[in-house]
N, C-alpha and C positions, 0 to 999 in steps of 0.2 A: 577457580577458573571461571571466566565469563561473568564475573560479578560487575555490576553497574552501579554500585552504591553511590548515591548522591548525584549521579548524572541526570541532567534534565533532558527528557525526550519529548519532542514535539511530534505528535502523530496525527495525520489527517485521515479522515474517513474511519474513525474508530467507533462510530455509532453502531448499535445493535438493534435492529428493527424488531427482532423476535426475542422472546424470553427463552426460547428453546434453541439449544445449540450455540455455536460460536461462529461469527463471521471473521474474516481474515483480520480486519483492523482491530476488532475487539480482542482477538486472541493475541495479536502483536502487543497491544497495550498491556494486557494482563501479564504476558510473559516477561516483558521488559520490567514491569513493576515487581514481579516475583524475584527478579535478579537485582533489585535495589534501586531501579530508576524512578525518578519523579516524573509523572506523566502530565503533559499538558496537551489536551486534544482539541482539534478543530473539526467540526462536523456541520453539515448543512441543516440537519434536524437536531435541535438541542435535546429534545426528549430522548432520542435514540442514543445520544452521547451520554446523557445522564444515566441511562441504564448501564452502560459500560462503567461509568464512574462508580456507581453503587457497587458493582461486582468487585471492582478493584479495592474499594475502601472496605468492603466486607472481609477481605483477606489482609487488611492492615496496611494497604498501600496508600499512596498519595496521588490524587488525580484531580485536576481542574479542567473544565471544558469551556469552550467558547463557540458560540454559533458563528459559522464561517461559510462563505461561498468562495471556494478557492479558484473559481474562474473569474473572480472580480478582484482587481488590483487593490482597491481601498479596503475591502473586507479581509484580504490576505495580509495586508500590512497591519491591520488592526489585530489580527491573530498573533503575528510575530511580536508586535509591540507589547501586547498584553502578557505574553510569555516572558519576555525580557524584563518587563516591569515587575512581575511577580517573583521571578527567580534569578534575574540578573545575568542569565546566560542560556545558551542552547547547545547541548553537547551532541544530541542525536536528532536528526530529522528523518521521519519515515513518511514518504509520500505513497499513500495507499488508495486514494480515491480512483474510481474508474467504473466504466459501465460499457456493456456491449449491446449494440443495436445491429440488426440484420440489414443486409443490402450490399449489392455489387455496384460498381460505378454507374451502370446504366439505370439502376432502379432506386438507389438511395437518394433521398431528398436533400437538397442543399442545407436546409436547416438542421437535419439530423447529422450530416457530415460535420457542420460547424460545431454542433453540441458535443460530438465525440472528440473533436480536436481540442476544444476548450477544456472539457472535463478530464480527459485522459492525458493530455500533453501540456497545454497552456498552464494548467494547475501546477505542474512541476516547475516550469519556468518561474511562475509567480512566487512560489514558496522559496525556491533557491535564490531568487532575486533579492529577497529580504534577509534570508538566513545566512547565506554565505559571507556577507560582510561582518555579521556578528561572530561567526565561527573563526574567521581568519584573524580577528583581533584578540581572540582568547589564546593564552599561552598553551593550552592543551588542544587547540584546534577543534575538530569536530568530525562527525560522521554523517553522511547522507545516504539513505537507502531508498531506492525507488523500486516499486513493485510493477513489473511488466507482466508478460504472459507468454506461454508457449505459442500463442497465436502470432506473436511478433517474430517468431523464428521459422514457422512453417504453416502451411494450410492444414487446418484440423477438421475439414469437412463441413464447415459452416460458412456461408457467404456473409462475412462481416468485415468488409474491406476497410472501413474507417477504423474499427477497433484494431485490426491487424496492423494497419499502417502506423497508428499512433503508438501501439505497444512496441513496434520495431524502432520507432523514432526515440522512444524512451531509452533504449539501450545505447544508441549512438550519442544521445544527449549526455548520458551518464559517462560514457567513455571519454568523450571530448572534454567535458568539464573536469573529470578526474585528472586528466593530464595538466590542464590549466592550473589546478589547485594543488598539484602534488607537492610543490615546494612551499605551500602555505599551511601545512598541517591539517588539511581537510581531506578525508578519504570519501570516495563515492563508489557505490556498488549497486548492482541491479539484481533483484531476485526474480526469477522467471518460473512462476508456478505452472504446473500442468493442469490437468482437470482436477478440481478441488470440490469436495462436498461441503457446502455451507447452507445456511438458511436462504441465501440468495439463489443457490442452485435449485432449491425447492420452489422458489418463486418462478424461476425459468420454466420448470416443469408445468406449472399452472398456465404459463403464457404460450408455450410452444408444443408441449406434448399433446398428442391426440386425446381429446376428452380429459386433459389434465392428468393423465395416467402417470403418476409420480414413480411407481414401482418399475415400470418398463423403461421410463426415461432414465432412471438411475442405472438400471441394468445396462442400457445402451451405452451410457457414459463409461461405466466400469469396463465394458468390452473394448472400448477404444484405448484403454491403457494396457501396455504390455504386461504389467503385473496383475492385470484384471481387477484392480482396486484403485479407486480414486484416492488422492491424498485428502487431508483435512486442513483446517485452518492452523492447527498446531504445527504442522510441517513447516508452514511459512513462518510462523512465529519463532520457531527454534532456529531457523536459518537467519532470521533477523537478529536474534540475540548474538549469534556467532559473529555476524558482520559488524555489530555495534560494539563488541567488546574489544578491549585493548589487545587481547591475544590474537586478534585477526588483523594481519598486516596487509591483507589484500586490498587492492584498489583498482578500479576500472575493469573488474571482472563481472561476468554473469554468474550468478549462483543458481544453477538450474536444478530444480527438484526432480529427482530421477525416477519417480514412479512411472512417468511416461516419456522419459527423455532418452530411452534406449535407441 
């Protein structure tokens, strides 16, 4: 069950900035590899991508990485072309890049709004713009999995309107595109993580917690979850494997991780 032997998975945002713990993109890439997939990764910082590559290869997996700015058309095309040139196909696309910046409409600066739209939303348009034509030509089609956020479904207590708006847009982008490609052998789904503990979360504590108090910051986040415990990157990775596998017939659905979806 859920084996991905020989499938080529293109994963964006798989870089691991810290040697401690697992980010969502790195965990997704590792879990897909553990199920037999060949990983081809795109990441803005090559050194961070190389760290994930080394971890995958240490377990006997196959991973190649490519320095990529997925907010730039030419750079994204180069990523997709490089993957196809090396492997001849793309079976799975995982769009994982994203970033949250604070601000409501009255306070957020235009350049911050534009950066959020480009990174969180335009990036998905650009990757699918080049990958969907590859997938629909394949006899076996393909799978696209976009990572959104609980912030796209409801207000979670933080004024981050650009992040919330783009994450909501990802869901509708996915649903509409899934219907368009339903008869072309391509499935599209969205994963909607809730509050997740990752190295990036620790970085947020340094930025926003009073005096960088990580312990109380994490306790506050745990208290926001009905189960009183944040999820982790492996929760998202396991959901990705399910949606990527042939046993998953779902398309155009949200896969909402239920630690805080009650």
